[in-house]
N, C-alpha and C positions, 0 to 999 in steps of 0.2 A: 237604885248605883244606892250599893250599900254601903257605913263606913262601921269601923270599931278601932276599940282605940287598945295597944299595944304599951305599955310602961315598960322600957329600959330594966340593966341594974341602975343609970343615973340617973333613973326618975324623969328622964327622954319619954312626952309621951308622944306616937305615936299615931295617925290615923294609918286605918286603912280601907282603901278604898274595888272594892270588885267592882271592876266597868259590868255595864250590860252586856258587854260580847266581850268578857274573860272567859264565860259561865264555858265561851266554846275552850276555851284553854285545860278546864273542869272537865268539858265530858272529856277531850275529848287525852287524857290522859286516862281515866280509866279507859274507851276506850280501845288503846294502847296496848293494854295491859289483857284487854277482851280476846282481840284480836290474837294474843300472843301464847295467851293459856285459858286453858280451862274454864270458865262463868266465877267461881267461886274466887278461885285462886286470882280472876283479872280482876274481877274490885276489891278484892282487897294491897294485889298488888298499883293497882291506882288509886289508893288513899296511900295508902301507902309515894307512888310518887310528887303525888301534891302534896302531902307532908314536908318533903324532898325538896321544891324546894321551894316553900314559903319556909323553912329551916332555913332552906341556902341563903333566902332576901330574912331574913333574921339575923343571920352573921356579917350580914354588914350594916344591918342595922347595933350588932353588938360595938362592930371598929370603926366606927365614927361614932357612935358615948365614947365609947373607950377617949379617942384622941379630942374630944369633945365640937362634935363637925355636926355640924346642926337638919334635922332628917324634918322634911318635910311630910311626906304616906312612902306608904308604898302597898301593895296590891296585883293586884291579877288586870290585866288586857286580855285585848286577843293578840300582845306580839308579847305575850308572858307577864311572871312574873316581874315586879319589877321595883329598885328605891328609888324614890326618888331626895335630892344630898344636896348641902351646895357641897361646895370642892374647899378641898383638904386647904392647909396655913399652906401647906410648902407640895413638892413633888410630891413622897416620901407617906406626906396622910392620907391619899390619891389613891398611890398604888398600896397600904396593907387594907385601907376598905375595900378594896377588888378582888383581893387578898383571903380575905374576915367569910366571905361566904363558904366559896372549891376550897376553907382552910373543914369549917364545922361540914364542907358534905364530908369529907377527911376524914375526920372526927368518932363520922355513927358507921363508918366500914367496920374499922376491930368489935363494935360493942358489936352488933347488929351479925355477926359473926355464932351466935351465940345462942342466938335467936329461934329454937324451934318451926318447919314446916318451913317460913322464907325467909330467917336469916340470911342465905344464901344472898334472893332475893335483893333483898334492904341493900343488904352489901351494893349490890351490879350496881343495882340505879343512883346507890352515892357515891361513886369508885365514878362509874360515866358519865357523869355534871361536874362531880368534879376536874377529870379530862380533859369533856367540855367544854366548860367556863371557861378555860386557862389559855387553849388557841383565841388566836389570835384574830375572827374572825370579823363582821360582825354583828352590832346587840351585845360584842365576847366582853366579862370579867380582865379576856388575855389581851384584847388592844385596849378598853381604860389600861393598862400597866405598863403597856407597850408608850402610849402617847404619854400618862406619868413620864417612862421613861428617858421618850427619845422621841418628844413634841408631840405636838398635831400636824406635823408633814408625815409623819412617817409611815402613812397606813397609804403613801398619795402608789406608793409601785407595790404594796401590799394587798389594799382589798382596792375590791371598784367603788368607785368613788360618786355612786347613786343616790336621794337622799331620800333619806329615817331619819321617820319622829327621827326614833333611840339610839340610831346614833345624833341625830343632828341640836343634842341634847345631854352631853355632857358631866349635868348628874346625876343620871343617872344609872343608877347600880345593880 
């Protein structure tokens, strides 16, 4: 397990944690892209996908910093990229922090279109991450937003009640 420290705009120091099995997620990013495109473009695409995931999580960190919500760590585990933070003082804070990741992906779409060769791939990757994270499915930002707006009882009819380490920790963004 390796740790690096990232400093956000407010001076908040957030350790980065790479779990041993997090390397499986990194490998999956590259394998998915290599399987979709030829090898050289797939390697670039894998790096872009990984960078997009990390920038998404960094968006949550910036949102939390702007609202003065403490962030304990961020990193990559077998479940994907994550941020562990405290709850906001108001449910509005949790909604805004949850929205910050998809908004980061959305902000990356337009400038990516101007990059030669892989711009459309980067734009599509970030647009897909934005949309998928807004769906109210287990361990997504969309489910966190729905729970913040309608309370923890909301998912009882919408999603499975199976226990999950990601779902059971409401401070994971």
